Every structure is written in C-alpha cells, then in structure tokens.
C-alpha positions in Angstrom: -15.5 20.3 1.6 -14.4 17.5 -1.1 -14.1 13.7 -0.6 -10.6 13.3 -0.2 -10.6 15.5 2.5 -13.3 13.9 4.3 -11.7 10.8 3.8 -8.4 11.6 5.3 -10.2 13.2 8.1 -12.0 9.9 9.1 -8.6 8.1 8.2 -6.9 10.8 11.1 -9.7 10.2 13.6 -9.4 6.1 13.1 -5.5 6.5 13.6 -6.1 8.8 16.9 -8.7 6.1 18.4 -6.1 3.3 17.5 -3.6 5.0 19.3 -5.7 5.9 22.4 -6.7 2.2 22.7 -3.0 1.1 22.8 -2.2 3.6 25.4 -5.1 2.1 27.4 -3.6 -1.1 26.9 -0.1 -0.4 28.2 
C-alpha cells in the first residue's frame, strides 16, 4: 500500500465522520 492510498483513505474516513456529525446535528 502506498502513502497516497493511505492518506486518501484517512481523508475519506474524516469525510464520513464529518457527514455523520452533521447528520446527528440535523
């Protein structure tokens, strides 16, 4: 696994987490 894939995966996880947070607030 290359560093780029790992960083993009972490970015995706952060995106999903933020979406969940926003949905919880609504």
